[in-house]
N, C-alpha and C positions, 0 to 999 in steps of 0.2 A: 656295769657295762664298760667296755674298754674305751680309751680315748682315741682320738684320731691317729696319734703317733703310734699307739699300740697296735691299732688295726693295720697300719702300714707295715710294721714289723711282722705281724702275723701273715700278711699277704705274701711277703717274701718266702716264708716257710711253706705256704700253700702252693706257691708257684714251683718251688724246687724241694719237694719233700724227700727225706731219706727213704730208701727202698724198704726198710724194716718198720716204718711208722705208718699207722693208720690213725688219722686225726678225727675225733668225734667232737663236734661242737653242739651242745644242747642249750637251748634258750627258750624262754617264754615271751621274749620281746623281739621277735624277728624283724619288726619294722624298724628297729634301730641298727640293724646290721647294714653296712655299706653295700651298695650293689656290686662293687669290685670283689668283695668276699663271697657274696651269694652266688655270683656267676661261676665260681670255682668249686662249688660244693654240690653234693647230691642232697636234695631236700626230702626229708621224711617227716610227715606230720603225725604226731602221736594223738590218738583219740582215746576216749574213755573205753574201758574194758566192759564187755557185756556182763550182765548179772549172772548168767549161767556159767560163764567162764570163771568168774570170781568164786562162785559157790563150788564148782568142781575143784578149783585149786585149793580152797580151804579144806575140803573133805580129804584131799590127798595129803595135806599137811597133818591133819588129825589122825589119819590112818598110820602115817609114818611115825608120829609121836605117841601113838596109842592113847588118843584122847577121845572120850565119848562125848558127843555133842548132838543136841536135838536139831532136827531140820529147821524148826522155827527159830532157833538161836542163830543158825547160819543165815537164814533169810534176814534176820534183824541186823546182823553184821554187814551183809551185802547192802541193805538199805542205808545204813549209816556211812558206808564207804563212798557212795556216789560215784562209782566207776573207777576207783583208784585201788589197785592191788596193794600198794604200800599201806594205805589207810586200813584196808581190810585185815592185813596181817597184824598190824599194830593193835586193832580192836580185838582180834583173836588172842593175842598175847595178854592184853589186859584182862580178858575174861578168864584165861587160864590162871593168872595170878590171883584173881578174886575167888574162883570156885574150885580150882584144882583140875584134876583130869576128867571130871564129869561135869559138863556144863549144860544147864537147862536154859529155857527161854527167859525165866525170871532172873537167873544169874547174869546172863548177858545184858538184860535190860538194866539191872542195877549197876553193873560194871561200866557200861557205856553212858549211863545217864540219859538214855533216850526215853521217849514217851511211847507207851504201848499202843499198838494199832487198835486195840479195843477201846482205848480212851478217845482216840480220834473218831472212831465210828460212833461212839456214845455222844460225843459233843455235837457231831453233825446231825445225828438223829434228833437231838434236843432242839436244834435250830429248825429242822424241817417241821417238827411237830409244834413249833412256836412255844416251847416250854422253857421260859427264861429261868425258872427256878432250877431245873435240871442242868442247864448250861452253866449257871453260876456254881452249882455244886461240883461239876467236873473241874472247873477252873480252881475252885478252892481246894479240892482234894489233891490236885496236881501240885499246887503251890505248897501244901502242907508236907508233902513228901520230899521237899527240897529241890524239886526240879526247876530248871531255868525256864522262866516264863518266855524269854525270847526264843529259846529252843523250841518250846511248845508252839509258839506262834509260827516259827519257821516250818515245823512239821505240819501245822494246819494249812499253811499256804501250799505246801507240796501235796497235801491230801486233796485240796480243792483242785489243783492241777491234775492229779490222777483221776478224779471224778470227771473232770471236763474231757480228758482224753478218752475215758471209758464211755462217756455219753456221746461224744461226737464221732469217735473212731469205730465204735462197735466192736466186732470181733477182731478187726485188724488193729484197733487201738489197744486192745488188751495185750497184744504181743509187745507193745512198747513199754509195758509196766514190769519192773523187776521184782515180781512177787510170785508166790505160789499160786497154783490154780484155785485153791480155796479162797485166797485173798482177792484174786481177780474177780471171782464170782460175787464176793461181797461188794466190791467196788461197783460192779456192773448193776447190781440190784439197787444200791443206794443212789447211783447216778440217775436211774430212771424216775426217781421221786423228785428230781429237780430239773429245771430248764437250763438251757445254755445261758440265758440272761441272769438267772439266779447265781449260777456258779461264777460268772464274770463279776457280778457285784460282790460276792463273798471274797473273791480274790483281791479286788480293789480295797475292800474294807480292811482285810487283814494286812495287806501291804502298807496301808496308811497307819494302822496301829503299830506295825513293826518299826516304822520310822519314828513314831512318837515315843516308843519304848526305849529308844537308844539313849535319850537324854533324860529319862524320867527315873526318879528314885522309887516309884511304885508302879512297875510295869504290869502288875496284876490288874490294877484298876483300868488300864487302857484295854487289856484283853477282855475284861468284863463289859466295858462299854462297846467294844466291837461286837461282842455276842448279841447285845441288845439291838444294835444297828442291823446286824444280819437277820435277826428275827423279824424286825419291822420291814425289811426289804422284801421278804417273802410274801407280804400281804399286798404288794403291788400287782395290779392286773396287767398282763401283757397287752401291748398296744394292738396286736392283731386280734385278740379276743374282744377288745373294746370296739374295734371297727366292725367286727362281725356282729356284735350285739346291736350296734347302731343301725347297721344295714337291715337287720331282721326286724327293726321297729320296736325293740324292747323299751327304748327310752322316749318313744314318741309322745306318750302321754305326760311323762314327768318333765320333758323339756319344753312343752308348750308354754308360751308366755303371752300375757295380755298385750294388746297393742299399746304403744306408748301414748300417753295423753298428749293432746295437741298443745303446742307451745303458744300461749296467748301473747307473750311479750318477749322480745329479744333485746338484748343489751347491745348497743352500738358503741364500740370502742374507738372506731376510726373517725367519727364525726359527732357533733353535738346533736341532741334530740331536735327533730324538726317540728315546726309548728305549722298550723294552717292546713291546706289541702295536701293530700298524700302525693308523694313524688311519683307514684305509679299511675297518676291520673292520665298522663300522656308520656308513657315511658319511652316511646319512639323518639319524640322530640328531645327529651332529656339525653337519651343515649347518643343521638346524632350530634348534639352540641358538645357533649363530653368527648366524643370520638374526634371531633374537629379540633378541640382544645387540648387534646392529649399531649403531654410533654411541655406545654407552655406554663408560664407562671400564673395564669388565671385558672388553671385546672382545679386547684384546691378550692378556690372561691366558688366556682360553679358546683362543685360537689357538695358544698354547704348550703346551696340554695334549697328553699323549702319546696318550690314547685316550678317547673318549667313546662309551659304548654304553648302550642301554636294555635292561634285563633285567627283564621283567615290569613291576612298578610301581616299580622302582628304577633310577635314573639314576646310572651309575658314571662318575666322572671321575677318570682317572689323571693325576697331575701329575708333572713331572720333578724338581722341587726343593722343598725345604721353604720357600724364600723365596716361591715362587709360592703355596704352600698358605697361608702366613700372610697374604699379601696378599689372597687370595681369600676366606678365612674371616673377614676383618675385618668389623666390624659393618656398615659402610656398603656394602662390596663384597658381603657375604653377602646383604644385602637386595636388592641389584641382581641377584644370581645367582638368588635365589628368584623374583623377578619375571620374569626371562627364562625360567626353567624353566616357570613357570605359563603364560606366554604360548605357549611352544612345545609343551608336552605336557599341560597341564591341572593341576588342583588335587591329584590323587591321587598324583602322582609324588613319590617320596622321593629325596633327594640323598645320595649317598655319595661322598666325596672320598678318594682313596687315592693312594699313590705308584704309579709305573709297575710296580713289582714286585708289587703287589697288597696290600701291607701298609698298614694305616691310618696316618695321620700325626697325631701328637699335637702340640699346641702345646708348645714347650719351656718348662720352668719356669725362671724366672730365679733365680740363686743369691741366698740371703738376704743382706741387708745386714749388715755387722758391727755389733755393739752400739756405741752412741755412748759415748765415754769422757768422764768429767766434765772440764770445763775448769777448771784451777786459777784461783782468784781472783787478780785483779791486786793488786799491792801498793799501799798508799795512796800517792797522789801520783805514780803512774807509769802509763803506758798500755801497757807491754810486760811480758812475763813476767819473772820474776826472772833476773838475769844468770847465765850459766852453763848455764841450761836450754836445750836444743836441741829444736827442733821435729822430731818423728819421726812417720812414718806407719807404722802396723803393717799388714801384709797381712791380708786377710780369711782366716778359718779355713775353707778349702775342703776340708779333709780330704786334701789332696795333700801329698806330701813337699816341703819347702822348696826342694830343688834342682830338682825338676820344675817347681814354680811359677815359680821364677826363670828357668828356661830358656824357659818360655812367654812370660814378660814380655819377655825379650830378643829373642825371635823375632817379637814383635808390633811392627811399626813404629809403630803408633799409640800403644801404651803407651810405647815409647821416647821419642817426641816429647813426651808428657805429662810423663814423668819429667824430661826436660831443661828443660821450661818451669817445673816446680815448683822445681828446683834454682836456676834463674836468679832466680825470684821471691824465694826465701829469701835468696840472696846480696844482692840489692838491699835487702831488708828490714833486714839487719844493717848495711849501709853507710849507711843514713839516720841522720843526727844530728838530735836534737831542736832546733828553733829556739829561740833565746833570746827571753824575753819582753822587751818594750820597758820600759826603765827599770831592768832588772836587770843 
């Protein structure tokens, strides 16, 4: 393609052409031509030449050169040219060089390296009949003759397209196919044995195999695998047939299923298992209280309650643990609970919080702290207790036997870690030496 500067020079020639010059500019990349050049040209789009026109032109050349050629050989050359007169003439020249002045169908087939139409029909019939052995035999024989497997795949893709055109287009679609009347009739008969869905699946399978064969050292294997996939795809029942069979009641007996067994127990992942009476004993009271407490910090505590029921003017709340009780009866949480109860039931309702077994829960009394022992006065001139004195901690007098108290301490991991930290602190305190004052 020309540069911008070259197009500017060309534009000058186009604007002021000599009277004896007719400039013809041919390109396949018209989108790269500047608009200033296109606006000064007459555009003619070249299209592919029809199959009948190519065949007539080849026959005229053969008559002028006194070459005998079969009609099937001309159809084969037209098929390989794909609408190009130049490619068709080149293929005819190759066939003449290979066979001389008398060209048969087999001569043109060998000269051009194309795959016979009979081979394409044979492979397709094997797929329709779900005969994998025959399909493999066709691929093996084609590979043994030295034919290009990718060219074979390309021709199969085009064959599936021709079958789809013959299937969908009917008589009008046959006019779009560049073949003889005999070949068109064969395509029409073969297309009637397949559905549009089958042909579309075949086309996709072969297109995928063609892309895989580009980088493969064994393209034959990919074509054989594609044949197997094509055979299996023909066993799929069309969706419209399945719908019709279901509507007709064909599967009514086989699709009947027994009713599922009742679920006796459900797993609760959002809350711990509840004890005592069921929460559904008074679902309305529980729901009203939860609705009033929704969005507050006591909502989760009320959801963990085992039972919530309204008995006269008393609202009974059964809890599962003392931890929840202490949290709910805390000052701030209790005020929030009172507000939620007033909002849900009114001012006259009294609140009674119990364990799930019905017994009231009392807040535990913390054990009294041991009396503080007097700290011995420090000796003059020193910051530490007298030498020889050891720091000892006396256990609080809880009324329990010393052995029992010691066993509880040992079984408590938190108490064990505190004891280890205290011993480490004491050891470090004994190891610290007083710093000497400057000048002493």
